[in-house]
C-alpha positions as CSV (number, residue, x, y, z in Angstrom):
1,X,112.8,108.1,105.2
2,X,111.1,110.3,102.6
3,X,109.4,113.4,103.9
4,X,105.7,114.0,103.1
5,X,106.3,116.6,100.5
6,X,108.4,114.3,98.2
7,X,106.4,111.1,98.9
8,X,103.9,110.3,96.1
9,X,100.3,109.8,96.8
10,X,99.0,106.4,95.7
11,X,95.4,105.2,94.9
12,X,94.4,101.5,94.6
13,X,91.4,101.1,92.6
14,X,89.4,98.2,94.0
15,X,85.8,96.8,94.6
16,X,84.4,94.9,97.5
17,X,84.6,91.2,97.3
18,X,87.6,91.2,95.0
19,X,90.1,88.8,96.4
20,X,92.9,90.1,94.2
21,X,92.3,93.6,95.4
22,X,92.6,92.3,99.0
23,X,95.9,90.6,98.1
24,X,97.2,93.7,96.5
25,X,96.3,95.9,99.4
26,X,98.0,93.5,101.8
27,X,101.2,93.4,99.7
28,X,101.3,97.2,99.4
29,X,100.8,97.6,103.2
30,X,103.4,94.9,103.9
31,X,105.8,96.9,101.7
32,X,105.1,100.0,103.7
33,X,103.3,101.9,100.8
34,X,100.4,104.0,102.1
35,X,97.6,103.9,99.6
36,X,94.1,105.3,99.4
37,X,91.4,102.8,98.3
38,X,88.9,103.9,95.7
39,X,85.7,101.8,95.3
40,X,85.1,101.8,91.5
41,X,81.5,100.5,91.8
42,X,80.5,104.0,93.2
43,X,81.4,105.7,89.9
44,X,80.3,104.6,86.4
45,X,83.3,106.2,84.7
46,X,85.8,104.3,87.0
47,X,83.8,101.1,86.6
48,X,84.0,101.3,82.9
49,X,87.8,102.2,83.0
50,X,89.0,99.8,85.6
51,X,86.2,97.1,85.8
52,X,88.1,94.3,84.1
53,X,91.6,95.5,85.3
54,X,91.3,95.8,89.0
55,X,93.2,95.9,91.2
56,X,95.0,98.9,89.6
57,X,97.7,100.9,91.5
58,X,98.0,104.6,90.4
59,X,100.6,107.1,91.3
60,X,98.8,110.5,91.5
61,X,101.8,112.7,90.9
62,X,102.7,111.1,87.5
63,X,99.6,109.2,86.7
64,X,101.5,106.0,86.2
65,X,99.3,102.9,86.5
66,X,100.2,99.3,87.2
67,X,97.8,96.5,86.7
68,X,97.9,93.5,89.0
69,X,100.1,91.6,89.6
70,X,102.6,94.3,90.4
71,X,105.7,94.5,92.6
72,X,105.1,97.4,95.1
73,X,108.9,98.0,95.3
74,X,109.0,99.5,91.8
75,X,107.0,102.4,93.1
76,X,109.3,103.5,95.9
């Protein structure tokens, strides 16, 4: 098991009512990947950047992003 210092931080850009976002979150949690959810509707810049791409998974330490559909195992 990875320790906290080497485990990357993950963000899932999402919005309420997005069924694909719900599927992505469920798949990530099923894979054991802890993610923080970011609501893009609360920020105009995020809404413009991710509005047509969500859900988007972003690794905070490298900035790598994956658009849906993604395989969460590629991030471990």
